[in-house]
C-alpha positions in Angstrom: -48.9 37.9 12.9 -47.4 40.1 10.1 -44.0 40.0 12.0 -44.1 36.1 12.1 -44.9 36.0 8.4 -42.1 38.5 7.7 -39.6 36.4 9.6 -40.8 33.2 8.0 -40.5 34.9 4.6 -37.0 36.0 5.3 -35.9 32.5 6.4 -37.6 31.0 3.4 -35.9 33.4 1.1 -32.5 32.7 2.8 -33.1 28.9 2.5 -33.9 29.3 -1.2 -30.8 31.4 -1.8 -28.6 28.9 0.1 -30.1 26.0 -1.9 -29.6 27.9 -5.2 -26.0 28.8 -4.2 -25.3 25.1 -3.2 -26.7 23.9 -6.5 -24.6 26.4 -8.4 -21.5 25.6 -6.4 -22.0 21.8 -6.9 -22.4 22.2 -10.6 -19.5 24.7 -10.8 -17.2 22.1 -9.0 -17.9 19.3 -11.5 -15.1 18.6 -13.9 -15.6 19.5 -17.5 -15.9 16.4 -19.6 -17.0 18.2 -22.8 -16.7 21.5 -24.6 -13.6 23.5 -25.5 -10.7 25.1 -23.5 -7.9 27.2 -24.7 -4.6 26.1 -23.3 -1.5 28.2 -23.4 1.5 26.1 -24.3 -0.2 23.5 -26.6 1.3 23.2 -30.0 -1.8 21.8 -31.6 -5.3 20.9 -30.6 -5.9 17.8 -28.5 -9.2 15.8 -28.3 -9.9 14.1 -24.9 -12.8 11.6 -25.1 -14.2 10.8 -21.6 -15.9 7.4 -21.6 -18.9 6.3 -19.6 -16.9 6.1 -16.4 -14.9 9.3 -16.8 -11.7 7.8 -18.2 -9.9 10.2 -20.6 -8.8 8.9 -23.9 -6.3 11.5 -25.2 -5.7 11.9 -28.9 -2.8 14.3 -29.8 -0.6 14.9 -32.8 2.6 14.8 -30.7 3.8 13.3 -27.4 4.3 16.5 -25.5 0.8 17.8 -26.2 -0.5 14.4 -25.0 1.3 14.8 -21.7 0.2 18.4 -21.4 -3.4 17.2 -21.8 -2.8 14.4 -19.4 -1.6 16.8 -16.7 -4.6 19.0 -17.2 -7.3 16.4 -17.0 -5.4 14.6 -14.2 -5.4 17.8 -12.1 -9.0 18.5 -13.0 -10.1 15.2 -11.3 -7.3 14.7 -8.7 -5.7 18.1 -7.8 -6.5 17.6 -4.1 -4.9 14.1 -4.1 -1.9 15.4 -6.0 -1.4 18.1 -3.3 -1.5 15.5 -0.5 0.9 13.2 -2.3 3.5 15.8 -2.9 3.4 16.9 0.8 4.0 13.5 2.4 7.6 12.7 1.6 8.6 16.4 1.8 7.2 16.6 5.3 4.6 19.4 4.7 1.4 18.0 6.0 1.3 20.0 9.2 1.0 23.2 7.0 -2.6 22.2 6.2 -3.6 19.8 8.9 -1.9 21.4 12.0 -0.1 19.9 14.9 -1.6 16.4 14.5 0.7 15.8 11.6 3.8 17.3 13.1 5.4 14.0 14.1 4.7 12.6 10.6 6.5 15.6 9.0 9.4 15.3 11.4 9.7 11.7 10.5 9.7 12.2 6.7 12.0 15.2 6.9 14.4 12.9 8.8 14.0 10.1 6.3 15.2 12.6 3.7 13.4 11.5 0.5 13.1 15.2 -0.4 16.9 15.7 -0.3 17.3 12.6 -2.6 14.7 14.0 -5.0 16.7 17.2 -5.5 19.8 15.2 -6.5 17.8 13.1 -8.9 16.1 16.1 -10.6 19.6 17.6 -11.1 20.8 14.3 -12.5 17.7 14.0 -14.8 18.5 17.4 -16.3 22.2 16.6 -16.7 21.7 13.4 -18.5 18.9 14.9 -20.7 16.7 11.9 -20.4 14.0 11.5 -23.0 11.4 11.6 -20.2 12.4 15.1 -19.2 10.4 17.0 -21.9 7.4 14.7 -21.3 7.5 15.2 -17.5 7.8 19.0 -18.0 4.9 18.9 -20.4 2.8 17.0 -17.9 3.7 19.7 -15.2 2.6 22.4 -17.7 -0.8 20.8 -17.9 -1.1 20.4 -14.1 -0.1 24.0 -13.5 -2.4 25.3 -16.2 -5.4 23.8 -14.3 -3.9 24.9 -11.0 -3.8 28.5 -12.2 -6.9 28.7 -14.4 -9.1 25.8 -13.2 -11.6 25.4 -10.4 -10.3 25.3 -6.9 -11.0 21.9 -5.2 -13.4 22.3 -2.2 -10.6 20.9 0.0 -8.4 23.9 -0.9 -11.2 26.2 0.1 -12.0 24.5 3.4 -8.3 24.2 4.4 -7.1 27.5 3.0 -4.4 25.9 0.8 -2.4 28.3 -1.4 -1.9 27.2 -5.0 1.8 26.6 -5.6 3.0 25.3 -9.0 4.1 21.6 -9.2 7.7 20.8 -9.9 9.9 17.9 -11.0 10.9 17.5 -7.3 7.3 16.9 -6.4 7.1 14.0 -8.9 10.2 12.4 -7.4 8.9 13.0 -3.8 5.7 11.2 -4.7 7.5 8.2 -6.2 9.8 8.3 -3.1 6.9 8.0 -0.8 5.5 5.1 -2.9 8.8 3.3 -2.6 9.0 3.9 1.1 5.5 2.6 1.7 6.6 -0.7 0.0 9.4 -1.2 2.6 8.3 -3.3 5.6 11.6 -3.0 7.5 10.8 0.2 9.2 7.9 -1.4 11.0 9.3 -4.9 11.4 13.0 -4.7 12.3 12.6 -2.8 15.6 9.9 -5.2 16.7 12.0 -8.3 15.9 15.0 -6.8 17.7 12.9 -6.0 20.8 11.5 -9.6 20.8 15.1 -10.9 20.5 16.1 -9.0 23.6 13.6 -11.2 25.5 15.5 -14.4 24.4 15.5 -16.6 21.3 12.8 -18.9 22.6 10.3 -15.9 22.4 11.4 -15.2 18.8 11.0 -18.8 17.7 7.3 -18.6 18.0 7.2 -16.5 14.8 8.2 -17.5 11.3 11.1 -15.1 11.0 14.2 -17.3 10.6 16.3 -15.4 13.1 20.0 -15.9 13.5 20.4 -14.7 17.1 22.1 -16.3 20.1 20.2 -17.9 22.9 21.5 -15.2 25.3 19.4 -12.2 26.1 20.7 -8.8 25.1 21.7 -7.4 28.5 21.1 -3.7 27.9 17.4 -3.1 28.7 17.6 0.5 27.6 18.5 -0.6 24.0 15.6 -3.0 23.9 13.3 -0.2 25.2 14.6 2.1 22.5 13.6 -0.4 19.8 10.2 -0.6 21.3 9.9 3.2 21.2 11.1 3.3 17.5 8.6 0.5 16.5 5.7 2.4 18.2 6.7 5.7 16.8 6.9 4.4 13.2 3.5 2.7 13.6 1.9 5.8 15.0 3.3 8.0 12.2 2.2 5.7 9.4 -1.3 5.2 10.9 -1.8 9.0 10.8 -1.1 9.3 7.1 -4.0 10.9 5.2 -3.2 8.4 2.3 -2.7 4.7 2.9 0.4 2.8 1.9 1.0 0.0 -0.6 0.3 -3.5 0.9 0.7 -6.5 -1.4 -1.0 -7.8 -4.6 -2.0 -10.8 -6.8 -1.2 -11.4 -10.4 -1.2 -14.3 -12.8 -0.6 -14.6 -16.5 -1.8 -17.5 -18.7 0.0 -18.7 -21.7 -2.0 -19.4 -24.9 -2.0 -23.1 -24.0 -3.8 -22.4 -20.7 -6.4 -19.9 -21.8 -9.7 -20.7 -23.4 -9.2 -18.1 -26.1 -5.8 -19.5 -27.1 -4.1 -16.1 -26.5 -2.3 -14.7 -23.5 -4.4 -13.3 -20.6 -2.9 -11.2 -17.8 -4.7 -10.6 -14.5 -3.6 -8.2 -11.8 -5.0 -6.6 -8.6 -2.4 -4.5 -6.7 -3.4 -4.3 -3.0 -3.1 -0.8 -1.6 -4.6 0.9 1.4 -8.1 2.2 0.7 -8.7 6.0 0.6 -10.9 8.4 -1.2 -10.0 9.4 -3.9 -9.0 6.0 -5.1 -5.3 5.4 -5.8 -5.2 4.9 -9.5 -6.1 7.4 -12.2 -6.7 5.7 -15.6 -5.9 7.4 -18.9 -5.3 6.3 -22.5 -2.8 8.3 -24.6 -2.7 8.0 -28.3 -0.2 9.8 -30.7 1.6 8.8 -33.9 4.3 7.4 -31.6 2.5 5.9 -28.6 -0.8 4.2 -27.8 -1.3 2.8 -24.4 -3.8 2.6 -21.5 -2.2 3.3 -18.1 -2.9 3.6 -14.4 -1.3 6.7 -12.8 -0.4 7.7 -9.3 -1.5 11.2 -8.5 1.1 13.7 -9.6 3.1 11.3 -11.7 3.1 11.5 -15.5 4.1 8.0 -16.3 1.8 5.0 -15.7 3.0 2.0 -13.6 0.4 -0.4 -14.9 -0.1 -0.5 -18.7 -1.3 -2.3 -21.7 -1.1 -1.6 -25.4 -1.8 -3.6 -28.5 1.6 -5.4 -28.1 2.2 -6.0 -24.4 0.8 -5.7 -20.9 2.3 -5.6 -17.5 1.2 -6.1 -13.9 2.9 -5.4 -10.6 3.0 -6.9 -7.2 5.3 -6.2 -4.2 8.4 -8.4 -4.2 8.6 -8.0 -0.4 12.4 -8.3 -0.5 14.4 -6.7 2.4 16.0 -3.6 0.9 16.3 -1.6 4.1 18.6 -2.1 7.1 19.1 -0.3 10.4 22.5 0.3 12.0 23.3 1.1 15.6 26.1 3.7 15.5 28.8 4.3 18.2 29.2 7.9 19.3 32.5 9.4 20.6 32.4 10.1 24.3 34.8 12.9 23.8 33.1 14.5 20.8 29.4 13.9 20.4 29.4 15.2 16.9 31.3 12.1 15.7 30.6 8.4 15.2 33.0 5.4 14.6 33.2 4.4 11.0 35.1 1.1 10.7 38.6 2.5 11.6 38.2 6.2 12.3 35.9 8.9 13.9 33.7 10.6 11.3 31.5 13.7 11.7 27.8 13.4 11.5 26.3 15.2 8.5 23.8 17.6 9.8 21.2 20.0 8.5 18.4 22.1 9.9 14.8 21.6 8.8 12.0 24.2 9.4 8.5 22.7 9.6 5.6 25.1 9.2 2.5 24.3 11.3 -1.0 25.6 10.5 -2.1 28.1 13.3 1.1 27.6 15.2 4.7 28.6 15.3 7.3 26.9 13.1 9.4 24.0 14.6 13.1 23.5 13.8 14.7 20.1 13.9 18.2 18.9 13.3 18.7 15.9 11.0 21.8 13.8 11.4 23.1 11.3 8.9 25.9 8.7 9.0 27.6 6.8 6.2 24.6 4.4 6.4 21.9 7.0 6.2 19.6 9.3 8.2 19.5 8.8 12.0 15.8 8.0 12.5 15.6 7.8 16.3 16.4 11.5 16.7 12.7 12.3 16.3 11.5 9.6 18.7 10.6 10.8 22.2 12.3 9.0 25.1 15.1 7.5 23.0 18.7 8.2 23.8 20.4 10.4 21.2 23.7 8.8 22.3 22.7 5.5 20.6 21.8 6.7 17.1 20.2 4.2 14.7 20.7 5.0 11.1 18.6 3.8 8.2 20.3 2.3 5.1 18.1 1.9 2.1 18.8 0.6 -1.4 16.6 3.4 -2.8 19.3 6.0 -1.7 22.2 4.1 -3.2 21.6 4.7 -6.9 20.2 7.3 -9.2 16.5 6.9 -9.6 15.4 5.7 -13.0 12.0 4.4 -11.9 10.2 7.0 -14.1 12.4 6.1 -17.1 11.4 2.5 -16.5 7.7 3.3 -16.3 7.8 5.2 -19.6 9.7 2.5 -21.3 7.3 -0.2 -20.1 4.4 1.9 -21.6 6.0 2.1 -25.1 7.4 -1.5 -25.0 6.6 -3.6 -28.0 8.0 -7.0 -27.0 9.4 -9.1 -24.1 13.0 -7.7 -24.6 11.8 -4.1 -24.2 9.8 -4.9 -21.0 12.7 -6.9 -19.5 15.2 -4.0 -20.2 12.8 -1.5 -18.7 12.3 -3.6 -15.5 16.0 -4.0 -15.1 16.4 -0.2 -14.6 14.4 -0.3 -11.3 16.6 -0.5 -8.3 13.9 0.2 -5.7 11.3 -0.6 -4.6 11.4 -4.4 -5.1 8.6 -5.4 -7.5 7.3 -8.5 -9.2 6.9 -7.4 -12.8 4.3 -9.6 -14.6 4.2 -9.7 -18.4 2.2 -11.0 -21.3 2.1 -10.1 -25.0 0.3 -10.5 -28.3 3.1 -12.9 -29.6 2.2 -15.5 -26.9 5.0 -14.8 -24.4 4.5 -14.7 -20.6 7.1 -13.8 -18.0 7.7 -12.7 -14.4 10.8 -10.9 -13.2 11.5 -9.8 -9.6 13.0 -6.4 -10.2 15.1 -4.3 -7.8 18.7 -4.3 -6.8 19.3 -7.1 -4.2 22.2 -6.4 -1.8 24.6 -9.2 -0.8 24.8 -9.3 3.0 27.5 -11.2 5.0 26.4 -14.7 6.0 26.2 -14.0 9.7 23.8 -11.0 9.2 20.1 -11.3 10.1 18.8 -8.3 8.2 15.6 -8.2 10.4 17.7 -7.2 13.4 19.3 -3.8 14.3 22.8 -4.3 13.0 26.3 -3.1 14.2 27.2 0.0 12.3 30.6 0.7 13.8 32.7 -2.2 12.7 31.7 -2.4 9.1 31.3 -6.2 9.4 27.5 -6.0 9.0 27.6 -3.8 5.9 26.3 -4.9 2.5 29.0 -6.4 0.2 27.7 -5.4 -3.2 24.7 -6.4 -5.3 23.5 -9.4 -7.3 23.2 -9.0 -11.0 19.7 -8.7 -12.4 20.0 -12.1 -14.0 20.2 -13.7 -10.6 16.9 -12.2 -9.5 14.0 -14.7 -9.2 12.3 -14.8 -12.6 10.6 -17.1 -15.2 10.1 -16.6 -19.0 7.7 -18.9 -20.8 7.8 -21.7 -18.3 6.6 -25.1 -19.6 3.7 -25.3 -17.0 2.0 -22.4 -18.9 1.5 -19.7 -16.3 3.4 -17.3 -14.0 1.9 -15.8 -10.8 2.8 -13.8 -7.7 1.0 -13.3 -4.4 3.8 -11.7 -2.3 5.0 -15.1 -1.3 8.7 -16.3 -1.0 10.4 -16.9 -4.3 13.7 -18.6 -5.1 16.9 -17.1 -6.5 19.3 -19.1 -8.6 22.9 -18.0 -8.2 25.4 -20.0 -10.2 23.2 -23.1 -9.8 22.7 -22.5 -6.0 19.2 -21.9 -4.8 18.8 -19.0 -2.4 15.8 -17.9 -0.3 16.4 -14.1 -0.3 15.5 -12.4 3.0 12.3 -10.4 3.0 8.9 -9.8 4.5 7.0 -12.4 2.5 3.3 -12.9 3.2 1.7 -16.3 4.0 1.3 -18.6 1.0 -2.4 -19.0 1.5 -3.3 -16.8 -1.5 -0.5 -18.3 -3.6 -1.6 -21.9 -2.8 -5.1 -21.1 -3.9 -4.0 -19.4 -7.1 -1.8 -22.4 -8.0 -4.6 -24.9 -7.1 -6.9 -23.1 -9.6 -4.3 -22.5 -12.3 -3.1 -26.1 -12.2 -6.4 -27.3 -13.7 -5.8 -29.3 -16.9 -8.6 -27.5 -18.8 -8.2 -24.2 -20.5 -9.4 -21.3 -18.3 -12.3 -19.1 -19.4 -12.8 -15.4 -18.7 -15.6 -16.2 -16.1 -13.2 -18.6 -14.2 -10.6 -15.8 -14.0 -13.1 -13.3 -12.7 -14.2 -15.9 -10.1 -10.6 -16.3 -9.0 -10.3 -12.6 -8.3 -13.3 -12.9 -5.9 -12.2 -16.3 -4.5 -12.5 -16.4 -0.7 -11.1 -19.9 0.2 -8.6 -19.9 3.1 -6.1 -22.6 2.2 -4.9 -24.6 5.2 -7.8 -23.7 7.4 -8.7 -27.3 8.0 -5.6 -28.1 10.0 -5.8 -24.8 11.9 -9.4 -25.4 12.8 -8.7 -28.9 14.0 -5.9 -27.6 16.2 -8.0 -24.9 17.7 -10.9 -27.2 18.5 -8.6 -29.8 20.0 -7.2 -27.3 22.4 -10.5 -26.1 23.7 -11.6 -27.2 27.1 -15.2 -27.9 26.0 -16.4 -28.7 29.5 -15.8 -25.0 30.4 -18.2 -23.7 27.6 -21.7 -22.3 28.1 -24.6 -23.3 25.9 -24.2 -20.3 23.6 -20.4 -21.0 23.4 -21.1 -24.6 22.4 -23.5 -23.5 19.7 -20.9 -21.0 18.3 -18.4 -23.8 18.4 -20.6 -26.0 16.2 -20.9 -23.3 13.6 -17.2 -22.9 13.6 -16.6 -26.7 13.2 -18.6 -26.8 10.0 -17.1 -23.7 8.5 -15.5 -24.6 5.1 -12.9 -21.8 5.1 -14.8 -19.6 2.6 -15.4 -15.9 3.4 -18.7 -15.2 1.7 -20.9 -12.5 3.3 -23.4 -15.0 4.6 -20.9 -17.6 5.9 -20.7 -18.5 9.6 -17.4 -19.4 11.2 -15.2 -16.6 9.8 -16.7 -14.1 12.2 -15.7 -16.4 15.1 -12.2 -17.3 13.8 -10.7 -13.8 13.6 -11.6 -12.4 17.0 -10.6 -15.8 18.5 -7.1 -15.7 16.9 -6.6 -12.0 17.9 -7.6 -12.8 21.4 -5.1 -15.7 21.5 -2.3 -13.3 20.6 -3.5 -10.7 23.1 -3.8 -13.1 26.0 -0.5 -14.8 25.1 1.7 -11.8 24.4 0.5 -8.7 26.2 1.4 -9.8 29.8 4.9 -10.9 28.7 5.5 -7.6 26.9 4.3 -5.6 29.8 6.4 -7.6 32.2 9.5 -6.9 30.1 8.9 -3.4 28.6 6.4 -2.0 31.2 4.2 0.8 29.8 5.6 0.4 26.3 4.5 -3.2 26.1 1.0 -2.4 24.7 2.5 -0.2 22.0 5.0 -2.9 21.0 2.1 -5.4 20.7 0.1 -3.0 18.5 3.2 -2.5 16.3 3.7 -6.3 16.0 0.1 -6.8 15.0 0.6 -4.3 12.1 3.5 -6.3 10.6 3.6 -9.1 8.1 4.9 -11.3 11.0 1.5 -11.6 12.6 -0.2 -13.0 9.5 2.7 -15.2 8.6 3.1 -16.6 12.1 -0.5 -17.7 12.9 -0.1 -21.5 12.3 3.5 -21.5 13.7 2.5 -19.5 16.8 -0.6 -21.6 17.7 1.2 -24.9 16.9 4.0 -24.2 19.4 2.8 -26.3 22.4 5.7 -25.3 24.7 6.0 -21.7 23.7 7.0 -19.3 26.6 4.3 -17.0 25.5 1.6 -19.3 26.9 2.4 -18.7 30.5 0.8 -15.6 32.1 3.7 -13.5 33.4 1.5 -11.8 35.9 0.6 -15.0 37.8 3.7 -16.4 39.4 1.9 -19.3 41.3 0.2 -20.7 38.2 1.7 -21.8 34.9 -0.8 -21.4 32.1 -0.6 -23.6 29.0 -2.0 -23.4 25.4 -5.3 -24.9 26.4 -5.9 -22.2 28.9 -5.2 -19.4 26.4 -7.1 -20.9 23.5 -10.2 -21.5 25.7 -10.2 -18.1 27.3 -9.7 -16.5 23.9 -12.7 -18.4 22.5 -14.9 -17.4 25.4 -13.9 -13.7 24.9 -14.6 -13.9 21.2 -18.1 -15.3 21.7 -18.7 -12.6 24.4 -17.7 -9.9 22.0 -19.8 -11.2 19.2 -22.9 -11.7 21.4 -22.6 -8.2 22.8 -22.3 -6.6 19.4 -24.6 -8.8 17.3 -26.9 -10.5 19.7 -26.9 -13.8 21.5 -27.8 -16.0 18.5 -24.6 -17.4 16.9 -26.5 -18.3 13.7 -26.8 -14.6 12.9 -23.1 -13.9 13.2 -22.4 -13.7 9.5 -19.1 -12.5 8.1 -20.7 -9.7 6.1 -22.0 -8.1 9.3 -18.5 -8.1 10.8 -16.5 -7.3 7.7 -17.1 -3.8 6.2 -15.4 -1.0 4.3 -15.7 2.7 4.1 -13.5 4.6 1.8 -12.3 7.5 3.9 -11.5 11.0 2.7 -9.2 13.0 5.0 -12.0 15.5 5.6 -14.5 12.7 6.1 -13.4 12.5 9.8 -15.5 15.7 10.4 -19.0 14.5 11.1 -20.8 17.2 9.0 -18.6 16.4 6.0 -18.6 12.6 6.2 -21.6 12.0 3.9 -20.1 14.4 1.3 -16.5 13.0 1.2 -16.6 9.3 2.3 -17.9 6.5 0.2 -19.7 3.6 1.9 -19.9 1.7 4.2 -20.4 -1.6 2.4 -20.6 -5.2 3.7 -17.8 -7.4 2.3 -16.8 -10.9 1.5 -13.1 -11.8 1.3 -10.4 -11.4 4.0 -6.6 -11.0 4.5 -5.7 -14.7 3.9 -7.6 -15.2 0.6 -7.2 -14.2 -3.0 -10.0 -11.6 -2.6 -7.6 -9.8 -0.2 -9.7 -7.4 1.7 -7.8 -6.9 5.0 -8.3 -5.0 8.2 -5.9 -3.6 10.8 -5.7 -4.8 14.4 -7.7 -2.9 16.9 -8.6 -3.7 20.5 -12.4 -3.4 19.7 -12.1 -6.4 17.2 -13.8 -4.3 14.5 -13.0 -5.8 11.1 -13.2 -2.5 9.2 -11.3 -3.1 6.0 -8.4 -0.8 5.3 -6.9 -2.3 2.2 -7.7 -4.4 -0.8 -7.4 -4.5 -4.6 -6.8 -1.0 -5.8 -7.9 -2.1 -9.3 -8.8 -5.4 -10.8 -7.6 -5.9 -14.4 -8.0 -8.6 -17.1 -6.0 -7.9 -20.3 -7.0 -10.3 -23.0 -4.9 -10.5 -26.2 -7.6 -12.4 -28.1 -9.1 -8.9 -28.7 -7.5 -6.0 -26.8 -10.9 -4.3 -26.6 -12.1 -7.3 -24.6 -10.0 -6.1 -21.6 -11.8 -5.2 -18.5 -11.1 -3.3 -15.2 -12.7 -1.8 -12.1 -11.8 0.7 -9.4 -12.8 0.6 -5.8 -14.8 3.9 -6.0 -14.5 6.0 -9.1 -12.2 7.8 -11.5 -12.7 11.3 -10.1 -11.6 12.8 -6.8 -14.1 15.6 -7.0 -17.0 14.8 -4.6 -19.6 16.4 -6.9 -18.5 14.5 -10.0 -20.7 11.7 -11.4 -17.6 9.6 -11.4 -16.7 10.1 -7.7 -18.2 6.7 -6.6 -20.0 5.2 -9.7 -17.9 2.0 -9.5 -18.1 1.4 -5.8 -21.0 -1.0 -5.7 -19.8 -2.7 -8.9 -16.5 -3.3 -7.2 -18.1 -4.8 -4.1 -20.2 -7.2 -6.3 -17.2 -8.3 -8.4 -18.5 -6.6 -11.6 -16.4 -5.2 -14.4 -16.4 -2.5 -17.0 -14.8 -2.5 -20.5 -11.5 -0.9 -21.3 -11.2 0.2 -24.9 -8.2 1.0 -27.0 -9.8 1.2 -30.4 -10.9 4.7 -31.5 -14.2 3.5 -32.9 -15.5 2.0 -29.7 -14.1 4.9 -27.6 -15.9 7.6 -29.7 -19.2 5.6 -29.6 -19.3 5.7 -25.8 -17.8 9.2 -24.9 -18.1 12.9 -24.6 -15.3 15.1 -26.0 -13.3 18.0 -24.5 -11.2 19.8 -27.1 -8.1 21.6 -25.8 -6.9 24.3 -28.2 -3.7 26.3 -28.3 -4.2 29.7 -26.8 -3.2 32.4 -29.3 
């Protein structure tokens, strides 16, 4: 008995010690939001006020100290995220995650963003830009915390060494951001593969192709495009941080707003992850005073407002990336044909370190167009290199200069001038100011392509005939300043260029106009809009155009083939009004039905043409903008070749067969997952979100690192854009949505409001790791202050002092 008591006592003591250690460790890990810290390198003391939601308001006597403080507090909350971000474009994820990320590293080493970053850092130093001392000050702050601060738990679990951050890291991070904006790498190989099947197959999608009706005779080339499409999709899906997707923004003139002053609204759509994308910070010195939203590891905010101006951003979705099929010399495989002569490939070796494994060496080839991307794709012939040409690589990168100049802008001229410096990525820059001006500019350098070129196809790289022919001037970009209708907006939809009086629809990867149509419908109201109406528009879930689509789907059903449960489900679908509230019925039927239509129509044809690569090509297609954009076009095409099942030679299936079978499968899926009562199949049950941390995939760590799950309203086709990737299990697990919602109101700048998807901090034990998550789901807001009086009244203070 004494032995049992002794053993029990030992275990009890160990449990208490473990609990005490965990409590100590949790408290130790929390960021410091008050107190004092001596900081080597500061010129004078800086006060950082952390508000109720952990946002720092930095008060410094000079700009460089402000940026030193920003770097320090940014690293305190987001050092792990910074580490991830700097590793993506430089191809160094396998160093911490192992072999699973090797292909991702090989891909990004080949894309060569890190090589471009080296050139831009050298150029930045040579031209002595005014952002250089500020960027270096920010890095001082980051590296101060890296050296002296608490190690993130992720560093401890993964065994990450602390290596100082550099200017190249900043440019690599913005390079990845720019790359994630480009849709061409996912779309162009898919379009080219479809074109190899014949133009009638491509016409089913809203892609505006300019291809002949003849099939491309070389099957191997079509197969190569399939492999490239699948490889790129696999690589991007393995990313520990999600890419940029789309966005909404609208700006009301004084004549349209209830307050009689300009109001700017913006919600950039970015893939969900934990930590959240944006880090908010307010900087105040004798020279600057602005509130900004920062990407991890980048000193300059991309979304800002100050007492004079405010901006918002959405993706322009222009096509700024092309792919060229190069011709290799049969006599000398190290050369390719460049218009009128043979030219040597540029080559370099890249060594990729892999955790718990040996290093891997790859050779990267480049042509006059850019890096050869298919060298890292298994099963693709190296004798048919495909090079990636990207506007981003064609000019010196002044994106950081532009961001800083936006933050300190005082008027519309300042903002326009700053935006004109951005050559890539393509963005819609939204603007409003205290003087009553509103504007929208599509920023980015737009290449002029020959008239015969379809930029969504793999192009001929040998002749030079498909090469870009210069660039349009910024003045030709789509834009509007103070339009008479009283508002500007953007929802990633097609815009119009005006070149010498000629209207041009510039090629791109524009999303369906369902969100745009709803925004315009609301903004066209003759009454002045109130703050509550603007908030409601952010959360609006009406699917514009659903009435016609519903009628078409129902008319194509063979109702005599339906069971009793299927008929009941159909009745719920018929009365669905197109809204995506949590309790609505109909939406849960619509999406699996549409996905099943695509699966049944396309998979058999793709397998018949591309054999074992057909399924991967289909998955790649479903991840592109084409799928969303093509829904009404695809289903409306009564005589499409996709309707016939390629595996049944004796029978010719038509649209009715596919639509009916797809509906029956959708009902079967829903009944199996949610029970056999269609009146319980609410959208909120199907549509969920969990904010995933890279370490949350480990079952024991999931509850520590992940945030959620939550049931959602909204959807991909509505203003409250909460979208989900395709998967064969028809699970509508949301992967992207508004990365922040912002309302900037110039009637009183302290009336501005914002919200983040989870929280300000990336430290799992911080009180601000997930304190906004439920507010975000419920469409709630928090105040964003610029006035010192209100900030101090709602804050704790951390004083950073110069270390003597």
